[in-house]
Each structure stands twice: as structure tokens, then as C-alpha cells.
C-alpha positions in Angstrom: 0.0 0.0 0.0 1.4 3.4 -0.9 1.7 5.7 2.1 -0.7 8.6 1.8 -0.4 12.3 2.8 -3.0 15.0 2.7 -3.1 17.1 -0.4 -1.5 20.5 -0.2 -4.2 23.2 0.4 -2.7 25.6 -2.1 -5.1 26.4 -4.9 -3.9 25.7 -8.4 -3.4 28.8 -10.5 -2.9 29.4 -14.2 -4.9 28.5 -17.3 -8.0 26.5 -17.4 -7.9 23.1 -19.2 -10.1 24.5 -22.0 -7.7 27.4 -22.5 -4.8 25.0 -22.5 -6.2 22.6 -25.0 -7.3 25.3 -27.5 -4.0 27.2 -27.3 -5.0 30.7 -28.3 -7.2 31.7 -25.4 -5.4 33.2 -22.4 -2.1 33.4 -24.1 -0.1 36.6 -23.3 1.5 37.7 -26.5 5.0 39.0 -26.5 7.9 39.0 -28.9 7.5 36.3 -31.5 10.6 34.0 -32.1 10.4 31.3 -34.8 6.6 31.0 -34.1 7.2 30.7 -30.4 5.6 33.4 -28.2 6.3 34.0 -24.6 4.1 35.7 -22.1 5.4 36.6 -18.7 3.6 37.0 -15.4 4.5 38.3 -12.0 7.4 40.4 -13.4 8.4 44.0 -13.8 10.1 43.2 -17.1 8.7 44.9 -20.2 7.9 42.2 -22.8 7.2 43.3 -26.4 9.1 46.5 -26.1 8.7 49.8 -24.3 9.8 53.3 -25.2 13.2 54.5 -24.2 11.5 56.8 -21.7 9.6 54.0 -20.0 12.4 51.5 -20.2 14.7 53.6 -18.0 12.5 52.6 -15.1 12.9 48.9 -15.7 16.0 46.9 -14.7 16.8 44.9 -17.8 16.8 41.1 -17.4 19.0 38.7 -19.4 17.3 36.7 -22.1 17.8 33.2 -23.4 18.3 31.7 -26.8 16.5 33.6 -29.6 15.8 36.4 -27.1 13.3 34.3 -25.2 12.7 35.3 -21.5 14.5 33.3 -18.9 11.9 31.8 -16.5 12.4 32.6 -12.9 10.2 32.4 -9.8 9.6 36.2 -10.2 9.4 36.0 -14.0 7.1 33.1 -14.8 6.5 32.2 -18.5 3.5 30.9 -20.4 4.7 29.3 -23.6 2.3 29.8 -26.5 0.7 27.0 -28.5 1.3 28.0 -32.1 -0.7 27.3 -35.3 2.2 25.3 -36.8 2.5 23.1 -33.6 -0.9 22.5 -32.1 -1.8 20.1 -29.4 -3.4 16.9 -30.7 -7.2 16.7 -30.7 -9.2 14.9 -28.0 -10.6 11.4 -28.5 -8.0 10.0 -30.9 -7.4 6.3 -31.1 -4.3 4.8 -29.6 -1.6 4.2 -32.2 0.4 1.0 -32.6 3.9 0.9 -31.3 6.7 0.8 -30.8 6.9 3.8 -28.5 10.3 5.4 -28.6 11.8 7.0 -25.5 14.9 9.1 -24.9 16.2 8.9 -21.4 19.2 8.8 -19.1 20.5 5.3 -18.4 19.0 3.5 -15.4 16.4 6.3 -14.9 13.3 4.2 -15.2 12.6 0.7 -13.7 12.6 -1.9 -16.6 9.8 -3.7 -14.9 7.6 -0.7 -15.2 8.3 -0.5 -19.0 7.3 -4.2 -19.3 4.1 -3.4 -17.3 3.2 -0.6 -19.8 3.9 -2.9 -22.8 1.6 -5.6 -21.4 -1.2 -3.2 -20.4 -1.3 -1.5 -23.7 -0.2 -4.3 -26.0 2.7 -2.4 -27.5 6.5 -2.4 -27.5 8.8 0.2 -26.1 12.3 1.1 -27.4 14.6 3.2 -25.2 17.7 5.1 -26.3 19.9 6.8 -23.8 21.9 10.1 -23.5 24.6 11.1 -21.1 23.9 14.8 -20.6 21.1 17.3 -21.4 23.4 19.1 -23.8 23.9 15.9 -25.8 20.1 15.2 -25.8 19.2 18.7 -27.0 21.9 18.8 -29.6 20.8 15.5 -31.1 17.1 16.4 -31.0 17.8 19.7 -32.6 19.9 18.2 -35.4 17.1 16.0 -36.4 19.4 13.0 -36.1 17.0 11.4 -33.6 13.3 11.7 -33.0 11.4 10.3 -30.1 7.9 10.0 -28.9 8.7 10.7 -25.2 11.7 12.5 -23.7 12.5 11.9 -20.0 15.0 13.7 -17.7 15.3 17.2 -18.9 14.6 20.1 -16.5 13.8 23.8 -16.2 17.5 24.6 -17.0 16.7 23.3 -20.6 13.3 24.8 -21.3 14.4 27.8 -23.3 16.5 25.7 -25.6 13.6 23.2 -26.1 11.1 26.0 -26.9 13.4 28.1 -29.0 14.3 25.1 -31.2 10.7 23.9 -31.2 11.6 20.4 -30.0 8.4 19.7 -28.0 4.8 19.1 -28.8 2.2 20.9 -26.6 0.3 18.6 -24.3 -3.4 17.8 -24.4 -4.4 17.5 -20.7 -7.5 15.5 -21.5 -5.1 12.5 -22.0 -3.3 13.3 -18.7 -5.9 13.0 -15.9 -3.3 11.8 -13.4 -1.5 15.2 -13.5 -4.2 17.1 -11.6 -5.3 14.0 -9.6 -1.9 13.0 -8.2 0.9 15.6 -8.6 1.9 18.2 -6.0 0.0 21.4 -6.7 3.4 23.3 -6.4 4.5 21.5 -9.6 1.3 21.4 -11.6 1.7 25.0 -12.7 5.5 25.6 -12.6 6.9 29.1 -13.2 9.1 27.8 -16.1 6.0 26.4 -17.9 2.8 27.9 -16.6 -0.1 25.6 -17.1 2.2 22.6 -17.8 1.7 23.3 -21.5 4.8 21.4 -22.7 6.0 19.4 -19.6 4.9 17.5 -16.6 7.0 16.6 -13.5 8.7 13.3 -13.3 10.9 13.2 -10.1 12.4 15.6 -7.6 15.8 15.8 -6.0 18.1 17.8 -3.7 21.8 18.5 -4.1 23.8 17.5 -1.0 26.5 15.2 0.4 26.4 11.4 0.5 28.9 9.4 2.6 29.7 6.0 4.1 29.2 5.9 7.9 31.7 3.1 8.2 34.4 5.1 6.5 33.7 8.8 7.5 33.6 9.4 11.2 33.1 13.2 11.0 29.5 14.3 11.9 29.0 16.0 8.6 25.4 17.0 9.3 26.5 18.6 12.6 29.2 20.8 11.0 28.5 24.6 10.9 29.1 24.4 7.1 28.9 20.8 6.0 30.2 21.7 2.5 33.6 22.3 4.2 34.1 18.5 4.5 35.3 18.5 0.8 38.1 20.9 1.7 39.0 18.8 4.8 39.0 15.5 2.9 42.7 14.9 2.7 42.4 11.7 4.9 40.0 10.3 2.2 42.2 11.0 -0.8 41.1 9.0 -3.8 37.7 8.2 -2.3 36.0 11.5 -2.9 33.6 12.4 -5.7 32.1 15.5 -7.3 29.0 15.5 -9.6 29.9 15.7 -13.2 27.6 18.5 -13.9 28.8 22.1 -14.3 25.8 23.8 -12.7 25.5 21.5 -9.7 29.3 21.3 -9.2 30.0 25.1 -9.5 27.0 26.0 -7.3 28.4 23.9 -4.5 31.2 26.3 -3.5 28.8 29.2 -4.0 26.5 27.6 -1.4 29.5 27.1 0.9 30.5 30.8 0.7 26.9 31.8 1.4 26.7 29.6 4.5 30.0 31.1 5.8 28.8 34.7 5.3 25.1 34.2 6.1 24.2 35.5 2.7 21.7 34.2 0.2 23.5 32.9 -2.8 22.3 33.5 -6.4 22.9 30.0 -7.9 21.9 31.3 -11.3 24.4 34.2 -11.2 26.1 35.5 -14.3 28.6 37.5 -12.3 32.0 36.6 -13.9 33.9 37.0 -10.5 31.6 34.7 -8.6 31.7 32.0 -11.3 35.5 32.2 -11.6 35.9 31.9 -7.9 33.7 28.9 -7.8 35.9 27.2 -10.4 39.0 28.2 -8.5 37.6 26.8 -5.3 36.8 23.5 -6.9 40.3 23.3 -8.4 41.7 23.2 -4.8 40.0 19.8 -4.3 42.2 18.1 -6.8 45.2 18.7 -4.6 43.4 18.0 -1.4 41.7 14.7 -2.2 42.3 13.9 -5.9 38.6 14.3 -6.3 36.9 12.2 -9.0 34.3 13.8 -11.3 31.5 11.3 -11.9 27.7 10.8 -11.7 27.9 7.1 -10.7 27.8 7.7 -7.0 24.8 5.4 -6.7 27.2 2.6 -7.5 30.5 3.8 -6.1 29.1 4.7 -2.7 27.2 1.5 -2.5 30.3 -0.5 -3.3 32.5 1.7 -1.0 34.7 2.7 -4.0 34.0 6.3 -2.9 33.4 7.2 0.7 32.4 10.9 0.3 30.5 12.3 -2.6 28.7 15.4 -3.8 25.4 13.8 -4.6 21.9 14.1 -5.9 19.6 12.8 -3.2 18.0 10.3 -5.5 21.3 8.7 -6.3 21.9 8.0 -2.6 18.4 6.7 -2.1 18.8 4.5 -5.2 22.1 3.2 -3.8 20.4 2.2 -0.5 17.4 0.7 -2.2 18.9 -1.1 -5.1 22.7 -1.1 -5.4 24.1 -2.1 -2.0 25.8 -5.5 -2.0 23.8 -8.3 -0.5 24.0 -8.3 3.3 25.0 -4.6 3.6 22.5 -2.6 5.6 21.2 0.6 4.0 22.0 2.7 7.1 25.6 2.4 6.2 24.8 5.4 3.9 24.0 9.0 5.1 22.9 12.1 3.3 22.8 15.8 4.1 21.2 18.6 2.1 20.6 22.2 3.1 17.2 23.2 4.4 17.4 26.5 2.5 19.4 28.3 -0.1 20.5 25.0 -1.7 19.5 23.3 -4.9 16.2 21.6 -5.3 15.0 20.5 -8.7 12.6 18.4 -10.8 13.0 16.6 -14.1 10.1 16.4 -16.4 8.4 14.2 -19.0 7.5 15.7 -22.4 6.4 14.6 -25.9 8.7 15.1 -28.9 7.6 17.6 -31.5 7.9 15.0 -34.3 6.3 12.1 -32.4 4.5 9.7 -34.8 2.5 8.2 -31.9 1.4 11.2 -29.9 -1.6 9.5 -28.3 0.6 6.5 -27.2 3.1 9.1 -25.9 0.5 10.9 -23.8 -0.7 7.5 -22.6 2.8 6.7 -21.4 3.2 10.0 -19.7 -0.1 9.5 -17.9 0.9 6.0 -17.0 4.1 7.4 -15.3 1.9 9.8 -13.3 -0.1 7.0 -11.9 0.3 6.6 -8.1 1.3 2.9 -8.1 3.5 3.1 -11.1 5.3 6.1 -9.8 5.8 4.5 -6.4 7.1 1.2 -7.9 9.5 3.1 -10.1 10.9 4.8 -7.0 11.3 1.8 -4.7 12.2 -0.8 -7.2 15.3 0.9 -8.7 15.1 4.6 -9.5 15.5 6.1 -6.0 14.3 9.5 -7.2 11.1 10.6 -5.4 8.1 11.3 -7.6 6.1 14.4 -6.5 3.0 12.4 -5.8 0.4 13.6 -3.2 0.1 10.0 -1.9 3.7 9.3 -1.2 4.7 10.5 2.3 8.4 10.4 2.8 8.1 10.5 6.6 5.9 7.4 6.5 8.5 5.6 4.3 11.2 6.3 6.9 8.9 5.1 9.7 8.2 1.9 7.8 12.0 1.3 7.4 12.0 1.5 3.6 14.3 4.5 3.9 16.8 4.5 6.8 16.8 7.4 9.2 20.3 8.2 8.0 18.8 9.1 4.6 15.7 10.9 5.9 16.9 14.3 4.6 17.2 12.8 1.1 13.4 12.8 0.8 12.4 16.0 -0.8 9.3 17.8 0.5 7.0 20.1 -1.4 7.8 23.1 0.7 11.5 22.8 -0.1 10.7 24.3 -3.5 9.9 27.6 -1.6 13.1 27.8 0.4 15.7 26.6 -2.1 16.6 27.4 -5.7 16.3 25.6 -9.0 19.2 25.7 -11.4 17.7 27.4 -14.4 18.6 28.3 -18.0 21.1 31.2 -18.3 21.6 33.8 -21.1 24.0 32.7 -23.9 26.7 34.9 -22.3 26.0 33.4 -18.8 26.2 29.8 -20.1 29.6 30.6 -21.7 31.0 31.9 -18.3 29.9 28.7 -16.5 31.2 26.6 -19.4 34.6 28.3 -19.3 34.9 27.9 -15.5 33.9 24.2 -15.7 36.3 23.5 -18.6 39.2 25.1 -16.7 38.5 23.0 -13.6 38.2 19.8 -15.6 41.4 20.5 -17.5 43.3 20.7 -14.2 
């Protein structure tokens, strides 16, 4: 039985389903780019142009690819549904397979895929990518086309919209979205009304470690991130996430904790970004830090003892990857209560899907309460934002050890932490340069 929690009382805002399905109604029209129109809410930014006289009162905000607005909590965006890319009509028949999916490796439980195949009498073909940059580049080139794409996030949304890589969603095929998903993520600021995306899983950036190897009380430290700069005793057994945004934001969070400030983890300040890269460079000499995203295996097998980690990887390590006979409470996790990184990946339908009804059916299948729960506990380890899954109950039941209780993301954490979001072209270049210098040594 899936543990249940009370639904969040927050009312859902945004477009009605009728407005969403028909596309034109309710769209705020701004500057057109390749047939993609962005409308912004809760912002002081002038969209669509103002006069020089009026613009002097407005602080200019950076824009993304093709001049599209960069979604932020104070600058939410409603993406238009255009005439050349409409949502599919209601009531269409289910197409024959195979359904093609583009996903990270090991990011969906194979048993769930088999369940979908059996339930809908079809076949599923999955191809994998190693990074969001790779996925978007291949989709944009036309070299690959998929019905469903899994694993991208708000840090990719401008690129996906600017290059018209997504098909708008018809919510009549997705009843589980409103029925099951946290209200906080049904109408996200980066895609108001969930016009092109629906949430898949959530996670928190933090620290994973082996209790049998690390004797320091990391969670009790004034600034737990300091452990990476004090890790000389664990040389060769320390890991850093191989992701430029997550990795470079870690020393920014560390500095903010030391100073009591609130960090801007989407900064485009060259000095702050360069300092983060220089701080990471110190770790090579201190601990010969390894840059990898396989902590779910290396921590489980004690090949690494201390790792900059996504919460879902540490939970996945405890649930699925530990050697037989090893108790899950050998692993611990710490993540900040506020001013850290909390994020969600999403599910979306490819613009050129040849089986859009089957694709919508799969997305709705993944939003089903039981399917989402089984995907989480059987392998994935990344918590789905389902109203019925109560992390505290999972800890009490012993499914998740107390040492990993803070790896369970709660809805309210999206209010007190930050998401890593798309930057301007110039900003992306600054982060790329700092990351490249760090990795080059």
C-alpha cells in the first residue's frame, strides 16, 4: 500500500484546461521568435518592447536563446501554443507501437516498462543520452526523433522551446496530472499551465557518505560543505558530480553559509563564477577528487566514501545497489534546508512524435500513483512528486533508513531553495569556461 499524505491546500493557479487545449485563449502575446511566443507573469520586465523613456524605469533582465525570456520564480512564463505546432485533438485512437523513449540510463525501472507494454499491447524502445546538452543537440539536429523524452529540466526549457523540439500537451489525456501531482509543480513558473512538460521526479543537491568510513559528523558541521576541503584523509575516495551547474554551485553555497548571505545560484557574475571554479580546483590537490555521476554505485560498493550527490542517487544506492548483506543505514545524506539546490525533471512529448496518443498515454501511466511508487522503490530512487507518497511514512516503515531521511524532498522545499535554471548565452559561456578550466586541471 502506498503511504498517503493530505493534499496541499494551495489552490492551483494558471490556465483552465479549456484554454490550455485550444491554445490561443489566455495566451499573453509578446515577442515572436520562430513562431514561439512567450508571455510573462509576476514580473516587472517589459515584454514586447517599451519606449526608451519608460524602459529607463525597468531593470533589464537577461534573455535566453533567440531572445526568449528566462523563466524565474519572479518572472514566470506561459509558452504559446502556435498554429504550426498545435496540441493533438481529444478522443483520438491509440496508435500501434513501438513507443520510442529518450532517457538517461537506469532512470526508469525496466519492470515498469514491461508493465506498460503488457497493459497497452505495445513495445517500447529506449535510447539513452549522457547529458542534457547531448540530448538537446541530437534532437535539434534531427538525427534522432522520439515520442517521449525523460529527464530534462527547467534549465533546458528555453532551448527546447526556441528550437521547437516539444509538442504541446493535451491534458484530456493526462488526468493523473491534476489528480496525483503536488500542486506546487502542476503549474511551474518555467512552464505555466504545464503546456509542454509534466514533472517526473524531484531531488536535492547534497552530500552522500559512508558511515563506516567517514567518522566526522558532517550534518552537525556549521558548514557541511567544508568537508570537501577537509577530505585529505580520504584521498582518492571523494567524488564530485559531473555537472557544471550542480558542481560550481556547491562552493557558492559554501561561501553563502559562511557569510550568512543568500546565494544566487543562477548568477552571471564573472567573478563569482570564476571563484567557484578556482575553489573546486583546490579539491584536486586536497583529495584527488573524482568527477562522476555514478555515486549510486561507487558509494554502494565503497569505491567512494564521500560524494557530492543528488539525493535520488543516494536513495537509489540504498534501495537497489548495495551488495547483499549490507544494511542501508551504512549510507548517510545531508542537504541544506534552504538556499540549496532543489530541482525536478520532467516528461515531455517530442515535436515529431509519430505516436502522440501513445506518448500521452505513457506520460499519464508514469503519473499513476502505483506506477510512480514502484518506479521509485524498485530501482530509480528519485522521489516522484505524488500527493500519496509520504516520505516520513517511508522512513517510519523502514523502507528508507533514518540516516537518509533528509534525502526525501518535501513540497515546501521548493519555496526555500533554488532551482538551477537556464542562463543567457553569455552566462552559459561563463559557466562553461569555469567548468572547462576546472576539468582541464
